[in-house]
C-alpha positions as CSV (number, residue, x, y, z in Angstrom):
1,A,-42.1,53.3,-15.4
2,T,-39.8,51.3,-17.4
3,T,-38.3,48.1,-16.1
4,P,-34.5,47.9,-15.6
5,T,-34.2,45.7,-18.6
6,E,-36.0,48.2,-20.9
7,S,-34.2,51.2,-19.6
8,T,-30.7,49.8,-19.9
9,K,-31.0,48.2,-23.4
10,L,-28.7,50.0,-25.8
11,H,-29.2,49.9,-29.6
12,R,-25.9,48.8,-30.9
13,R,-25.3,50.4,-34.3
14,R,-22.1,50.8,-36.2
15,S,-20.9,54.3,-37.2
16,H,-20.0,54.6,-40.8
17,P,-17.4,57.3,-41.6
18,R,-17.9,59.4,-44.6
19,E,-15.3,60.0,-47.2
20,T,-15.0,63.6,-48.4
21,H,-12.9,64.3,-51.4
22,H,-11.3,67.7,-50.8
23,S,-8.8,67.5,-53.7
24,T,-7.4,65.1,-56.3
25,I,-4.9,63.8,-53.7
26,R,-7.2,63.3,-50.8
27,H,-9.0,60.4,-52.4
28,T,-6.2,58.5,-50.6
29,Q,-7.1,59.8,-47.2
30,L,-10.4,59.7,-45.2
31,Y,-11.6,62.8,-43.5
32,Y,-14.2,62.2,-40.8
33,T,-16.9,64.7,-40.1
34,R,-19.3,65.0,-37.3
35,A,-21.7,62.8,-39.3
36,M,-19.4,59.8,-38.6
37,F,-21.2,59.3,-35.3
38,V,-24.8,60.5,-35.3
39,S,-26.8,63.7,-35.0
40,R,-27.2,65.0,-31.5
41,A,-31.0,65.1,-31.9
42,L,-31.1,61.4,-32.7
43,R,-28.7,60.4,-29.9
44,Q,-31.0,62.1,-27.4
45,R,-33.8,59.8,-28.4
46,L,-31.6,56.7,-27.6
47,P,-32.3,54.9,-24.3
48,T,-30.5,56.1,-21.2
49,V,-27.4,54.5,-19.8
50,L,-28.3,54.4,-16.1
51,K,-26.2,56.1,-13.5
52,S,-26.7,53.8,-10.6
53,A,-26.4,50.1,-9.8
54,S,-30.0,49.9,-8.6
55,T,-31.3,49.8,-12.2
56,L,-28.5,48.1,-13.9
57,R,-29.3,45.1,-16.2
58,P,-28.4,41.9,-14.4
59,V,-25.3,40.2,-15.7
60,L,-26.0,37.2,-18.0
61,T,-25.5,34.0,-16.2
62,C,-26.0,31.6,-19.1
63,P,-28.4,31.8,-22.1
64,Q,-30.7,28.8,-22.5
65,P,-32.3,29.3,-26.0
66,S,-34.7,26.7,-27.2
67,S,-32.3,26.0,-30.1
68,I,-29.7,24.4,-27.7
69,V,-29.8,20.6,-28.3
70,P,-28.2,18.2,-25.8
71,S,-25.3,16.3,-27.2
72,S,-26.0,12.6,-27.7
73,T,-22.5,11.9,-26.2
74,P,-22.4,12.3,-22.4
75,Y,-19.9,14.8,-21.0
76,H,-16.7,13.2,-19.7
77,P,-14.0,15.1,-17.8
78,T,-11.2,14.0,-20.1
79,I,-10.7,15.1,-23.7
80,S,-12.1,12.6,-26.2
81,N,-9.4,10.8,-28.1
82,S,-11.8,10.3,-31.0
83,L,-11.6,14.0,-31.9
84,S,-10.3,14.4,-35.4
85,S,-7.9,17.1,-36.4
86,S,-8.7,16.7,-40.1
87,N,-11.2,19.6,-39.9
88,P,-9.7,22.1,-37.5
89,R,-12.2,24.8,-38.6
90,R,-15.3,22.8,-37.7
91,L,-17.8,24.5,-35.5
92,L,-18.2,23.2,-32.0
93,S,-21.7,22.0,-31.4
94,T,-23.6,23.5,-28.5
95,R,-24.1,20.9,-25.8
96,I,-25.2,20.3,-22.2
97,T,-22.4,19.4,-19.9
98,T,-22.4,18.5,-16.3
99,T,-20.0,20.3,-14.0
100,T,-18.7,19.0,-10.7
101,H,-20.6,21.7,-8.9
102,N,-23.6,20.0,-7.4
103,D,-24.0,17.8,-10.5
104,E,-26.1,20.6,-12.1
105,A,-26.6,20.7,-15.8
106,V,-24.9,23.7,-17.4
107,Y,-25.8,24.9,-20.8
108,I,-22.8,25.8,-22.9
109,P,-23.3,28.0,-25.9
110,D,-20.8,28.0,-28.8
111,M,-18.9,30.7,-26.9
112,L,-19.5,33.2,-24.1
113,C,-17.3,36.2,-24.2
114,R,-18.1,39.5,-22.5
115,Q,-14.6,40.9,-21.8
116,C,-15.2,44.0,-23.9
117,E,-17.7,46.8,-23.6
118,Q,-19.1,46.1,-27.1
119,T,-20.2,42.6,-26.2
120,A,-23.5,41.7,-27.9
121,E,-26.5,43.5,-26.3
122,N,-24.3,44.3,-23.3
123,K,-24.7,40.6,-22.2
124,G,-22.2,38.4,-24.0
125,C,-21.2,37.1,-27.5
126,T,-22.5,33.6,-27.8
127,T,-21.9,32.6,-31.5
128,Q,-19.3,35.0,-32.8
129,G,-17.7,38.0,-31.2
130,V,-18.8,41.5,-32.2
131,C,-15.1,42.0,-32.8
132,G,-15.1,39.1,-35.3
133,K,-13.6,36.5,-33.0
134,T,-14.9,33.0,-33.8
135,S,-16.1,30.5,-31.3
136,E,-13.1,28.3,-32.1
137,T,-10.6,31.1,-31.3
138,S,-12.6,32.0,-28.2
139,A,-12.4,28.4,-26.9
140,L,-8.6,28.4,-27.5
141,Q,-8.2,31.6,-25.7
142,D,-10.1,30.2,-22.7
143,A,-7.8,27.1,-22.8
144,L,-4.7,29.4,-23.0
145,L,-5.9,31.3,-19.9
146,D,-6.2,28.0,-18.0
147,S,-2.7,27.0,-19.2
148,L,-1.3,30.3,-17.9
149,K,-3.0,29.8,-14.6
150,S,-1.4,26.3,-14.4
151,L,2.0,27.8,-15.3
152,S,1.5,30.5,-12.7
153,L,0.8,27.9,-9.9
154,W,4.2,26.3,-10.7
155,C,5.9,29.7,-10.8
156,V,4.6,30.4,-7.3
157,A,5.9,27.0,-6.2
158,A,9.2,27.7,-7.9
159,R,9.8,30.9,-6.0
160,Q,8.8,29.2,-2.7
161,H,11.5,26.6,-3.5
162,G,14.1,29.2,-4.1
163,L,14.4,29.3,-7.9
164,N,15.8,32.6,-9.0
165,E,14.4,34.9,-11.6
166,S,16.8,33.9,-14.3
167,E,15.4,30.4,-14.1
168,L,11.9,31.9,-14.4
169,Q,12.6,34.3,-17.2
170,E,11.1,32.2,-20.0
171,A,8.0,31.7,-17.9
172,N,7.8,35.5,-17.2
173,V,8.0,36.5,-20.9
174,V,5.5,33.9,-22.2
175,T,3.1,34.8,-19.4
176,L,3.0,38.4,-20.6
177,K,2.9,37.7,-24.3
178,A,0.3,34.9,-24.1
179,A,-2.0,37.0,-21.9
180,F,-1.6,40.0,-24.3
181,A,-2.7,37.7,-27.1
182,T,-6.1,37.2,-25.5
183,L,-7.0,40.9,-25.4
184,T,-9.8,42.2,-27.5
185,N,-8.7,43.0,-31.1
186,V,-5.2,41.5,-30.8
187,N,-5.1,37.9,-32.1
188,F,-7.8,36.2,-34.2
189,S,-5.6,33.4,-35.4
190,S,-6.6,30.0,-33.9
191,S,-3.3,28.4,-34.9
192,R,-1.3,31.2,-33.2
193,I,-3.3,30.8,-30.0
194,A,-2.7,27.1,-30.1
195,D,1.0,27.7,-30.5
196,Y,1.0,29.9,-27.4
197,I,-0.6,27.1,-25.5
198,R,2.2,24.7,-26.6
199,Q,4.8,27.3,-25.6
200,V,3.3,27.7,-22.2
201,E,3.0,24.0,-21.7
202,G,6.5,23.3,-22.8
203,I,8.0,25.9,-20.4
204,K,5.7,24.6,-17.6
205,T,6.9,21.0,-18.1
206,H,10.6,22.1,-17.7
207,L,9.8,24.3,-14.7
208,K,7.8,21.6,-13.1
209,Q,10.8,19.2,-13.2
210,Q,13.0,21.9,-11.7
211,V,10.6,22.5,-8.8
212,Q,10.1,18.8,-8.1
213,Q,13.8,18.3,-8.0
214,A,14.1,21.1,-5.4
215,G,11.7,19.4,-3.0
216,P,8.1,18.2,-2.4
217,V,5.3,20.3,-3.8
218,A,1.9,20.7,-2.2
219,K,-0.9,20.6,-4.7
220,T,-2.8,23.8,-4.2
221,E,-5.2,23.8,-7.1
222,A,-6.5,21.2,-9.6
223,L,-5.0,23.2,-12.5
224,M,-1.5,22.2,-11.3
225,D,-2.1,18.8,-13.0
226,L,-3.2,20.3,-16.3
227,D,-1.3,18.8,-19.3
228,L,-2.1,20.1,-22.8
229,H,1.3,19.8,-24.3
230,D,0.5,17.0,-26.8
231,K,-3.0,18.0,-27.8
232,T,-4.1,18.8,-31.4
233,D,-5.6,22.2,-32.2
234,V,-9.1,20.6,-32.2
235,E,-8.5,18.9,-28.8
236,L,-7.3,22.2,-27.3
237,E,-10.4,23.9,-28.7
238,E,-12.6,21.1,-27.2
239,Y,-10.9,21.6,-23.8
240,G,-11.5,25.3,-23.9
241,H,-15.1,24.8,-24.8
242,T,-15.9,22.2,-22.2
243,H,-13.5,23.1,-19.3
244,S,-12.4,26.7,-19.4
245,G,-15.3,28.9,-20.7
246,L,-17.1,31.4,-18.5
247,T,-20.2,29.3,-18.2
248,V,-18.3,26.3,-16.8
249,R,-16.1,28.4,-14.5
250,A,-19.1,30.4,-13.2
251,A,-20.9,27.1,-12.3
252,Q,-17.8,25.8,-10.6
253,M,-17.6,28.8,-8.4
254,G,-21.4,28.8,-7.8
255,H,-21.5,32.5,-6.6
256,E,-22.2,35.1,-9.2
257,D,-20.8,38.1,-7.2
258,A,-17.5,36.2,-6.5
259,F,-17.2,35.2,-10.1
260,S,-17.9,38.8,-11.1
261,L,-14.9,39.9,-9.0
262,N,-12.9,37.0,-10.6
263,E,-13.7,38.4,-14.0
264,I,-12.9,42.0,-13.1
265,A,-9.5,40.9,-11.8
266,T,-8.9,38.6,-14.9
267,Y,-9.6,41.4,-17.4
268,G,-7.7,44.0,-15.5
269,L,-4.7,41.6,-15.3
270,K,-4.8,41.0,-19.0
271,G,-4.5,44.8,-19.5
272,L,-1.7,44.9,-16.9
273,C,0.2,42.1,-18.8
274,A,-0.2,44.1,-22.1
275,Y,1.4,47.1,-20.5
276,A,4.1,45.0,-19.0
277,T,4.8,43.5,-22.4
278,H,5.4,47.0,-23.8
279,V,7.9,47.6,-20.9
280,S,9.7,44.3,-21.5
281,Q,10.1,45.2,-25.2
282,L,11.6,48.5,-24.4
283,E,13.9,46.8,-21.8
284,D,15.2,44.3,-24.4
285,G,13.1,41.4,-23.1
286,Q,13.7,41.9,-19.4
287,T,10.9,41.6,-16.9
288,D,10.6,43.1,-13.4
289,P,10.8,40.4,-10.6
290,A,8.3,42.1,-8.3
291,V,5.8,42.6,-11.1
292,M,6.1,39.0,-12.3
293,T,5.8,37.7,-8.8
294,A,2.5,39.6,-8.4
295,V,1.2,38.5,-11.8
296,H,1.8,34.9,-11.1
297,E,0.3,35.1,-7.6
298,I,-2.8,36.8,-9.0
299,L,-3.2,34.2,-11.7
300,A,-2.8,31.5,-9.1
301,K,-5.6,33.1,-7.0
302,L,-7.8,33.3,-10.1
303,A,-7.3,29.6,-10.7
304,S,-9.2,28.8,-7.5
305,T,-13.0,28.1,-7.7
306,D,-13.5,29.2,-4.1
307,A,-16.1,32.0,-3.7
308,D,-13.8,34.1,-1.6
309,M,-15.3,37.5,-1.8
310,D,-12.8,39.3,0.5
311,G,-9.8,37.6,-1.2
312,L,-11.1,38.4,-4.7
313,L,-11.9,42.0,-3.9
314,A,-8.3,42.3,-2.5
315,T,-7.1,40.7,-5.7
316,V,-9.0,43.3,-7.8
317,M,-7.3,46.1,-5.9
318,R,-3.9,44.5,-6.2
319,V,-4.3,44.4,-10.0
320,G,-4.8,48.1,-9.9
321,Q,-1.8,48.7,-7.6
322,V,0.6,46.6,-9.6
323,N,-0.7,48.2,-12.9
324,A,0.2,51.6,-11.4
325,T,3.8,50.4,-11.0
326,V,3.8,49.0,-14.6
327,L,2.5,52.3,-16.0
328,Q,5.3,54.2,-14.2
329,Q,7.9,51.8,-15.6
330,L,6.4,52.2,-19.1
331,D,6.6,56.0,-18.8
332,A,10.3,55.8,-17.7
333,A,11.2,53.2,-20.3
334,H,9.9,55.3,-23.1
335,A,11.8,58.4,-21.9
336,H,15.0,56.4,-21.4
337,K,14.9,54.8,-24.8
338,L,13.5,57.7,-26.9
339,G,14.1,60.9,-24.9
340,D,11.7,63.0,-23.0
341,P,8.6,63.7,-25.1
342,T,7.8,67.3,-25.9
343,P,4.8,69.1,-27.4
344,T,5.2,68.6,-31.2
345,A,3.1,69.7,-34.2
346,V,2.5,66.6,-36.3
347,R,1.7,66.9,-40.0
348,T,-1.7,65.2,-40.8
349,S,-1.7,65.7,-44.5
350,A,0.0,63.8,-47.3
351,V,3.6,64.2,-48.5
352,Q,4.5,63.1,-52.0
353,G,6.2,59.7,-52.2
354,Q,6.0,56.0,-51.4
355,A,4.8,55.2,-47.9
356,I,4.4,52.7,-45.1
357,L,1.8,53.0,-42.4
358,I,2.4,51.7,-38.8
359,S,-0.3,51.3,-36.3
360,G,-0.5,49.9,-32.7
361,H,1.4,51.0,-29.6
362,D,5.0,49.8,-29.7
363,M,7.4,52.7,-30.2
364,Q,10.4,50.3,-30.3
365,D,9.0,48.6,-33.4
366,L,8.6,52.1,-35.1
367,H,12.2,52.9,-34.2
368,H,13.4,49.7,-35.9
369,L,11.2,50.4,-38.9
370,L,12.7,53.9,-39.3
371,Q,16.2,52.5,-39.1
372,A,15.3,49.9,-41.8
373,T,13.7,52.4,-44.1
374,K,16.4,55.1,-43.8
375,G,17.7,55.9,-47.3
376,T,15.2,53.8,-49.1
377,G,13.1,56.7,-50.3
378,V,10.0,55.4,-48.4
379,N,8.2,57.7,-46.0
380,V,6.7,56.4,-42.8
381,Y,3.3,57.5,-41.3
382,T,1.9,56.7,-37.9
383,H,-1.7,55.7,-37.4
384,G,-4.0,55.6,-34.4
385,E,-2.2,55.2,-31.1
386,M,1.2,55.7,-32.7
387,L,0.4,59.4,-33.1
388,P,2.4,60.3,-29.9
389,A,5.5,58.8,-31.4
390,H,6.3,62.2,-33.0
391,A,6.8,63.7,-29.6
392,Y,9.9,61.6,-28.9
393,P,13.2,63.3,-29.9
394,K,15.0,60.0,-31.0
395,L,12.1,59.3,-33.4
396,R,11.9,62.8,-34.7
397,E,15.5,62.5,-35.8
398,F,14.3,60.5,-38.8
399,D,13.3,63.0,-41.6
400,H,11.2,60.3,-43.3
401,L,8.8,60.0,-40.4
402,V,6.6,62.6,-42.2
403,G,3.3,62.6,-40.4
404,N,0.2,60.9,-39.0
405,Y,-2.5,59.4,-41.1
406,G,-6.1,58.5,-40.1
407,T,-8.0,58.4,-36.8
408,A,-8.9,55.7,-34.3
409,W,-8.7,51.9,-34.8
410,Q,-12.4,51.3,-35.5
411,N,-12.0,53.3,-38.8
412,Q,-9.2,51.2,-40.1
413,K,-11.2,49.3,-42.7
414,F,-11.8,52.5,-44.5
415,E,-8.4,54.2,-43.7
416,F,-6.2,51.2,-44.5
417,A,-8.1,50.6,-47.8
418,S,-7.3,54.2,-48.9
419,F,-3.7,54.2,-47.8
420,P,-1.4,53.8,-50.9
421,G,1.2,51.5,-49.3
422,P,1.7,48.5,-46.9
423,I,0.5,48.7,-43.4
424,I,2.1,47.2,-40.2
425,V,0.0,46.6,-37.0
426,T,2.3,46.1,-34.0
427,T,-0.3,45.6,-31.3
428,N,-4.0,46.1,-30.7
429,C,-6.3,47.0,-32.3
430,I,-6.6,45.0,-35.5
431,L,-9.9,44.1,-37.3
432,E,-10.6,41.4,-39.8
433,P,-9.1,43.0,-42.9
434,R,-10.9,43.7,-46.2
435,R,-9.6,42.2,-49.4
436,L,-8.7,45.7,-50.6
437,Y,-5.7,45.7,-48.3
438,K,-5.2,42.3,-46.8
439,D,-2.3,41.4,-49.2
440,R,-0.4,44.5,-47.9
441,L,-1.2,44.1,-44.2
442,Y,1.5,42.8,-41.8
443,S,1.2,41.9,-38.2
444,M,3.8,41.8,-35.4
445,N,4.3,40.6,-31.9
446,E,1.2,39.2,-30.3
447,V,-1.1,40.3,-33.2
448,G,-2.5,37.6,-35.4
449,V,-5.0,37.2,-38.2
450,E,-5.3,34.2,-40.4
451,G,-3.9,34.8,-43.9
452,V,-2.0,38.0,-42.9
453,Q,1.8,38.1,-43.2
454,H,3.5,38.1,-39.8
455,I,6.8,39.8,-39.1
456,G,8.9,37.7,-36.6
457,D,11.0,38.6,-33.6
458,D,13.9,39.5,-36.0
459,R,11.9,42.5,-37.2
460,D,12.8,41.9,-40.8
461,F,10.9,44.6,-42.8
462,T,12.4,43.6,-46.2
463,A,9.1,42.4,-47.6
464,V,7.3,45.6,-46.4
465,I,9.9,47.9,-47.9
466,E,9.9,46.1,-51.2
467,Q,6.2,46.2,-51.5
468,A,6.1,50.0,-50.6
469,Q,8.7,50.6,-53.4
470,Q,6.5,48.8,-55.9
471,M,3.5,51.0,-55.1
472,K,2.9,54.6,-56.3
473,G,2.4,56.1,-52.9
474,F,1.0,59.6,-52.5
475,P,1.1,61.4,-55.9
476,R,1.7,64.9,-54.5
477,T,2.1,66.9,-51.3
478,I,-1.0,68.6,-49.9
479,E,-0.6,72.3,-49.4
480,P,-1.2,74.0,-47.2
481,P,-0.4,71.3,-44.7
482,T,-2.5,70.5,-41.6
483,F,-1.1,69.8,-38.1
484,H,-2.1,68.5,-34.7
485,T,0.0,69.0,-31.6
486,T,0.6,66.1,-29.3
487,G,3.1,65.3,-26.6
488,F,1.7,67.0,-23.5
489,N,3.4,64.4,-21.3
490,H,3.5,65.2,-17.5
491,R,7.1,66.4,-18.1
492,A,5.7,69.1,-20.4
493,V,2.5,69.9,-18.4
494,L,3.9,70.2,-14.8
495,P,6.1,73.2,-15.8
496,L,2.8,74.9,-16.7
497,A,1.3,74.0,-13.3
498,D,1.8,77.6,-12.0
499,K,-0.2,79.0,-14.9
500,V,-3.0,76.4,-14.3
501,L,-3.1,77.2,-10.6
502,E,-3.1,80.9,-11.2
503,A,-5.9,80.6,-13.7
504,A,-8.0,78.5,-11.2
505,Q,-7.4,80.9,-8.4
506,S,-8.2,84.0,-10.5
507,G,-11.4,82.4,-11.9
508,D,-10.0,82.1,-15.4
509,L,-10.2,78.3,-15.2
510,S,-13.5,76.9,-14.2
511,R,-12.8,73.1,-14.4
512,I,-10.3,70.5,-15.6
513,L,-11.9,67.7,-17.5
514,L,-10.1,64.5,-18.2
515,I,-11.9,62.9,-21.2
516,G,-10.3,59.9,-22.9
517,G,-9.8,56.2,-22.7
518,C,-10.4,53.4,-25.2
519,D,-12.7,54.2,-28.2
520,G,-15.2,52.0,-30.0
521,S,-17.7,52.2,-32.9
522,Q,-21.0,52.8,-31.2
523,W,-23.0,55.9,-31.7
524,E,-23.3,56.4,-28.0
525,R,-19.6,57.2,-27.8
526,S,-20.2,60.6,-29.4
527,Y,-21.2,61.5,-25.8
528,F,-17.5,62.2,-25.3
529,T,-17.4,64.6,-28.2
530,D,-20.5,66.4,-26.9
531,L,-19.0,66.6,-23.5
532,A,-15.9,68.3,-24.7
533,E,-17.7,70.6,-27.1
534,E,-20.3,71.6,-24.5
535,A,-17.6,72.4,-21.9
536,P,-17.3,76.1,-21.2
537,D,-14.6,78.1,-22.9
538,D,-12.8,78.6,-19.6
539,S,-12.3,74.8,-19.0
540,L,-9.2,72.8,-19.6
541,I,-9.5,69.4,-21.3
542,L,-6.9,66.7,-20.9
543,T,-7.3,63.8,-23.3
544,L,-5.4,60.6,-24.1
545,G,-6.0,57.1,-25.5
546,C,-7.7,56.4,-28.8
547,A,-10.9,58.0,-27.5
548,K,-9.1,61.4,-27.9
549,N,-9.9,61.2,-31.6
550,R,-13.4,62.1,-30.5
551,I,-12.0,65.4,-29.4
552,I,-8.9,66.4,-31.3
553,H,-10.8,66.3,-34.6
554,S,-13.5,68.6,-33.3
555,E,-13.7,71.7,-35.5
556,K,-15.1,73.6,-32.5
557,L,-12.1,72.9,-30.4
558,Q,-9.4,73.5,-33.0
559,G,-7.0,76.2,-31.8
560,A,-9.0,77.0,-28.7
561,T,-7.1,78.6,-25.8
562,L,-7.7,79.8,-22.3
563,A,-7.4,83.4,-21.3
564,N,-3.8,82.9,-20.3
565,G,-2.9,81.5,-23.7
566,L,-2.7,77.8,-22.7
567,P,-4.3,75.4,-25.2
568,R,-7.7,74.3,-24.0
569,V,-7.1,70.7,-25.3
570,L,-3.9,69.0,-24.2
571,D,-3.2,65.7,-26.0
572,M,-1.3,63.6,-23.4
573,G,-0.7,60.6,-25.7
574,Q,-1.8,57.0,-26.0
575,C,-3.4,54.8,-23.4
576,N,0.2,53.7,-22.5
577,D,0.7,57.3,-21.3
578,S,-2.0,57.1,-18.7
579,Y,0.7,57.6,-16.0
580,S,1.0,61.2,-17.2
581,A,-2.5,62.0,-16.2
582,I,-2.0,60.4,-12.8
583,V,1.2,62.4,-12.2
584,V,-0.5,65.7,-13.2
585,A,-3.5,65.1,-10.9
586,T,-1.4,64.1,-7.9
587,E,1.1,67.0,-8.3
588,L,-1.7,69.5,-8.6
589,A,-3.3,68.0,-5.5
590,K,0.0,68.4,-3.7
591,A,0.4,72.0,-4.8
592,L,-3.2,72.8,-3.6
593,K,-2.7,70.8,-0.4
594,C,-5.7,68.7,-1.1
595,S,-6.7,65.2,-2.3
596,V,-7.2,64.3,-5.9
597,N,-10.9,64.0,-5.2
598,D,-10.9,67.6,-4.0
599,L,-9.4,69.0,-7.2
600,P,-11.6,71.0,-9.7
601,L,-11.3,67.8,-11.8
602,S,-13.9,65.6,-13.4
603,L,-13.2,62.3,-15.2
604,A,-15.2,60.8,-18.0
605,L,-13.6,57.6,-19.4
606,S,-14.5,55.7,-22.5
607,H,-13.8,52.0,-22.0
608,L,-13.7,49.1,-24.4
609,E,-11.1,46.5,-23.7
610,Q,-8.8,45.2,-21.0
611,K,-6.1,47.9,-21.0
612,A,-8.9,50.3,-20.0
613,A,-10.0,47.9,-17.3
614,A,-6.5,47.9,-15.9
615,V,-6.3,51.7,-15.8
616,L,-9.7,52.0,-14.1
617,L,-8.6,49.6,-11.4
618,T,-5.5,51.6,-10.9
619,L,-7.6,54.8,-10.4
620,L,-9.9,52.9,-8.0
621,S,-6.9,51.5,-6.1
622,M,-5.7,55.1,-5.6
623,G,-9.0,56.0,-4.1
624,V,-10.1,58.2,-7.1
625,K,-13.9,58.8,-7.0
626,N,-16.7,60.2,-9.1
627,I,-15.4,58.6,-12.4
628,R,-18.0,58.5,-15.2
629,L,-17.6,55.3,-17.2
630,G,-19.3,54.4,-20.5
631,P,-20.9,54.2,-22.9
632,S,-22.3,51.3,-20.9
633,L,-21.1,49.6,-17.7
634,P,-19.3,46.3,-18.0
635,A,-21.5,43.3,-18.6
636,Y,-19.4,41.2,-16.2
637,V,-20.1,43.4,-13.2
638,T,-23.1,42.2,-11.1
639,P,-25.5,44.6,-9.5
640,N,-24.2,43.7,-6.0
641,V,-20.6,44.3,-7.0
642,L,-21.5,47.5,-8.8
643,N,-23.4,48.7,-5.7
644,L,-20.1,48.2,-3.8
645,L,-18.2,50.2,-6.3
646,V,-20.8,53.0,-6.2
647,K,-20.8,53.0,-2.4
648,E,-17.0,53.1,-2.1
649,Y,-16.0,55.2,-5.2
650,N,-19.2,56.8,-6.4
651,L,-18.6,55.2,-9.8
652,K,-21.1,56.5,-12.3
653,G,-22.5,55.5,-15.7
654,L,-23.2,58.1,-18.4
655,G,-26.4,60.1,-18.2
656,A,-28.9,60.6,-20.9
657,N,-26.9,63.4,-22.5
658,A,-23.6,65.0,-22.0
659,K,-25.1,68.5,-21.3
660,D,-26.8,67.3,-18.1
661,D,-23.8,65.4,-16.9
662,L,-21.6,68.4,-17.6
663,K,-23.7,70.6,-15.4
664,D,-23.2,68.1,-12.6
665,M,-19.4,68.0,-13.3
666,M,-19.2,71.8,-13.2
667,E,-20.8,71.7,-9.7
668,G,-18.3,69.1,-8.6
669,N,-20.5,66.1,-8.7
């Protein structure tokens, strides 16, 4: 028998898309085949991702390699004034520090980040992130999180003292944006993260003065006294390394299961803040008072080092509940601004002419770009999670929104290099760019990469348009064109509910499979392609998020329909459209007079980053059970916490192969 460690170890390997040159024009586009992942035979020889908590690899507490050398300078709880900012890119040396928790020595690696599913060896990145994040940026993001907790404590106090939401608006907006900047594959710029810290600290200083003028303030947490406003980038980095990192905070709490719940709530809240940022942008910078009250109260709770298991578990569930509200608001805001989305055939082949590519999630940014490029002779293509933009009537009004280019975010280093024009990334996900396209890459909003041009809040696209006009673009139009249909929002699917119910009752529909989520680059993620392709011909597949690219590009599923003529694969949109899946499930349950868990519905979710964590918590807070999550289970979930999730929600990992799991799903397990 294998040990838990042996049986849960995953071989992390990158998938390498293949370029196929179908014509003289298609050298500018990448077409991905089944080989971009890995052959099924080889995948079946990979180690199994376990289904239950009993054999899950224990979470990493803190690595203690022999190479760690104690610093000659003893740890001191204040930031050393001798730190020099003359070399802001210097590496922080690994040191031993002593925390205030029982005066125990705590080994601190260069970094410890495990917030995404692709974290090194499913334990934690300790020198540089798998995503490319440096230890310096990681330390600054940890410091930013502490700064946000400190601000949130003062926001809670402000509301208790009667300050109104208009007085808290700056704090509300910076909370969302700064939290969003710490998500996986959003901001790799140390200088930008340091700027966020200074923004947060400046707003907190002003708010603190207002609160103190309103009356006496009880100090609830030590972080209320945090003051980083006048620190250099290097000092902020040092603070993050020695005060805010996972290793230090875990030692301060002194209870790995409580700290696991703290991490779950933290990462889910980051995803919630990202979704709320999208809402705020669509609502012209406004924020919802109830949502922001909850966000600040949750961050204030997470600032505590108390090992409060019950309180932290309640906080985890609260994150899911609040995120459900935010997803509903996001769905409504999109429809209000851009019109109700409808199923739309989107061109996926080239159109002759100069071109701009836009990636990310923010539809409002695309709308502004389309207005700016109207009449310039430059065509606009969407990429990745911007594909559903074509379903919105107010965006389709622009004739020069000609199509969608490429696949999911992890393939951008190949796809961006081959695109014959400038590229704009509005939100996650961005990767460290190749030299082939770095000089024509632009970031927006919370996105940041050192050396990449950033478009400010004024959304001035002049430089992008001028660069596009100087490039040749696509030399000719591909004929015949290819298309993909997206836009199966709940507004489009619910009118089809009668057909779905009739098919289920007549036996023409065996099962509904929701397969989607957040994609990544590991070979194991081809499980989700296998699951969809192995599903019987009388099953209906709902898909959304960037993981849908594992399904919508499957040749086997192209044009597949049910006996009643309904498409077998319904593309419901991006991860921001997760509310649509929730609405469809709950409305079908109402029609059948049963619970969501009693529907002929199985969920297999691919997770990577913190938006996916927020959606998972929303589903759990609704009581949804039997979710399969993978390709591996989160590194920050301890066996005891996972046992709790398995017991309460029957949360599952992925099996050895999709075929066996599908058999269980078809039987309702």
